[in-house]
C-alpha positions as CSV (number, residue, x, y, z in Angstrom):
1,M,12.4,7.5,15.3
2,H,12.7,4.0,13.6
3,S,11.4,2.0,10.7
4,E,9.6,-0.5,11.1
5,V,7.3,-2.9,9.3
6,V,4.5,-3.3,9.9
7,V,1.7,-5.6,9.1
8,S,-1.3,-4.8,8.6
9,R,-4.3,-5.1,10.7
10,S,-6.3,-2.2,9.3
11,A,-10.6,-3.7,8.3
12,D,-9.5,-1.5,4.9
13,S,-6.7,-3.7,3.8
14,R,-8.5,-6.4,3.6
15,S,-11.2,-4.9,1.7
16,R,-9.3,-4.0,-0.8
17,Q,-7.5,-7.2,-1.6
18,P,-8.5,-11.0,-1.1
19,S,-7.0,-12.0,1.5
20,P,-3.2,-12.4,0.4
21,S,-1.7,-15.4,1.2
22,V,1.5,-15.3,2.1
23,D,4.9,-18.6,2.1
24,A,7.9,-18.7,4.5
25,V,9.7,-16.4,2.1
26,S,7.7,-13.5,2.2
27,L,7.9,-14.1,6.7
28,A,11.8,-14.2,6.0
29,I,12.0,-10.6,4.0
30,I,8.8,-9.5,6.5
31,E,11.1,-10.6,9.7
32,Q,14.4,-8.8,8.2
33,L,12.1,-6.3,7.6
34,Q,10.9,-5.9,11.3
35,E,14.6,-6.2,12.4
36,D,15.5,-2.9,10.4
37,G,13.1,-1.7,7.8
38,R,16.2,0.3,6.5
39,R,18.2,-2.8,5.4
40,P,18.6,-3.0,1.4
41,Y,16.7,-5.3,-0.9
42,A,20.5,-7.4,-1.5
43,A,21.3,-7.8,2.0
44,I,17.7,-9.1,2.2
45,G,18.2,-10.7,-0.7
46,K,21.2,-12.9,0.8
47,A,19.2,-14.1,4.1
48,V,16.4,-15.2,2.6
49,G,17.8,-17.0,-0.5
50,L,16.8,-14.7,-3.5
51,S,18.3,-11.9,-5.7
52,E,17.5,-8.3,-4.9
53,A,15.2,-7.8,-7.5
54,A,12.8,-10.8,-6.0
55,V,12.7,-8.9,-2.8
56,R,12.4,-5.7,-4.7
57,Q,8.6,-7.9,-6.1
58,R,8.2,-9.5,-2.8
59,V,7.8,-6.0,-0.8
60,Q,6.3,-4.2,-3.3
61,K,3.4,-6.7,-3.3
62,L,3.6,-7.3,-0.2
63,L,2.1,-3.1,0.2
64,D,0.2,-3.5,-2.4
65,Q,-1.6,-6.5,-1.0
66,G,-1.8,-4.5,2.3
67,V,0.2,-7.6,4.2
68,M,2.1,-4.4,5.4
69,Q,3.5,-1.1,5.5
70,I,7.1,0.9,6.3
71,V,6.5,3.5,8.7
72,A,9.1,5.9,10.8
73,V,7.5,5.1,14.7
74,T,8.8,7.6,16.4
75,D,8.3,7.4,20.5
76,P,5.5,10.3,21.4
77,L,7.4,11.3,24.2
78,T,10.1,12.4,22.6
79,V,8.7,14.5,19.9
80,G,6.2,16.2,22.0
81,L,3.1,13.8,23.3
82,R,3.0,13.7,26.5
83,R,0.4,11.9,27.5
84,Q,-1.5,8.3,26.2
85,A,-4.7,6.8,27.4
86,M,-6.8,4.2,25.7
87,V,-10.1,4.6,25.6
88,G,-12.6,3.0,26.4
89,I,-16.8,3.6,24.9
90,N,-19.6,2.8,25.1
91,V,-22.3,3.4,21.9
92,E,-25.8,3.8,21.6
93,G,-26.9,2.1,17.9
94,D,-24.8,0.8,15.8
95,V,-21.2,1.3,16.2
96,D,-19.8,1.8,12.7
97,P,-20.4,5.8,12.7
98,V,-18.7,6.3,15.5
99,A,-15.3,4.0,15.2
100,D,-15.7,5.8,11.0
101,A,-15.5,9.5,13.1
102,L,-12.9,8.6,15.7
103,T,-11.1,7.4,12.3
104,Q,-10.4,11.0,11.2
105,M,-9.3,11.9,14.3
106,A,-5.1,12.8,14.3
107,E,-5.3,12.4,18.3
108,C,-6.9,8.7,17.8
109,E,-4.0,6.1,16.4
110,Y,-5.1,3.0,17.3
111,V,-9.4,2.3,16.7
112,V,-11.0,-1.3,16.8
113,M,-14.1,-2.7,18.1
114,T,-14.4,-4.9,20.7
115,A,-16.5,-7.8,22.7
116,G,-17.1,-7.5,26.1
117,S,-17.2,-3.9,27.9
118,F,-17.0,-1.2,26.0
119,D,-18.5,-1.3,21.9
120,L,-14.7,0.6,20.7
121,M,-11.6,0.3,22.3
122,V,-9.2,3.8,21.4
123,E,-5.4,4.6,21.6
124,I,-4.9,7.9,21.8
125,V,-1.7,10.8,22.1
126,C,-1.3,13.7,22.9
127,E,1.1,16.7,24.3
128,D,-0.6,17.2,28.5
129,D,-3.2,16.5,30.3
130,D,-5.5,19.5,28.9
131,H,-5.5,18.2,25.6
132,L,-6.0,14.3,27.2
133,L,-9.3,16.1,28.3
134,E,-10.4,18.3,25.7
135,T,-10.1,15.2,23.5
136,I,-11.8,13.4,25.6
137,N,-14.5,15.2,26.8
138,K,-15.6,18.0,24.1
139,K,-14.3,15.6,20.6
140,I,-14.9,12.1,21.7
141,R,-17.7,12.3,24.6
142,A,-19.2,15.1,21.6
143,L,-19.6,12.9,19.1
144,P,-23.7,11.4,18.4
145,G,-24.6,8.0,20.0
146,V,-21.3,7.8,22.5
147,R,-22.9,6.9,26.3
148,S,-19.8,6.7,28.3
149,T,-16.4,6.8,28.4
150,E,-13.0,5.7,30.8
151,S,-9.8,6.2,30.4
152,F,-7.1,4.6,31.6
153,V,-4.0,6.8,31.4
154,Y,-0.3,5.7,30.5
155,L,1.8,6.1,34.1
156,K,4.7,4.0,32.3
157,L,4.5,2.4,28.6
158,K,6.9,-1.3,29.4
159,K,6.7,-2.9,25.7
160,Q,5.7,-1.9,22.8
161,T,6.3,-4.0,19.1
162,Y,5.6,-5.0,16.1
163,M,6.8,-8.5,16.0
164,W,3.4,-10.1,16.0
165,G,2.9,-10.2,11.9
166,T,5.8,-13.6,12.1
167,R,4.9,-15.8,14.9
């Protein structure tokens, strides 16, 4: 397990605050935390040219504005979650209630409304194939409005980073 800074793309965080502007110094702080989410504020301050207190204030402001989160990121395989899949979902009618219900499911790690072949794309993480089948068949397909699903089971994860926040 390691700590990562995740620059938030959640609609909830955007709706809480006005769209914040992130200056070059804040981006540099984010980059420092993305390299090591436990890096001391004093070390970050030295790297970006601020005092420890100024870094602490900026980090708190970025957290409060929903610009980023500091979270522990695990490798699902090491914590007993051996099956991951992306599920494309087509919905009849309003997509919002289905998306909202999916966000409440523990297995759903990522829920996004899309344009194209699917109305929603959902990443799910499960213990095994039986858990995956139960999640898709008994939970997702059982939601009112779900018309169809298509599952894309992960065979091997080649890359997963959270560094896009400062590019």
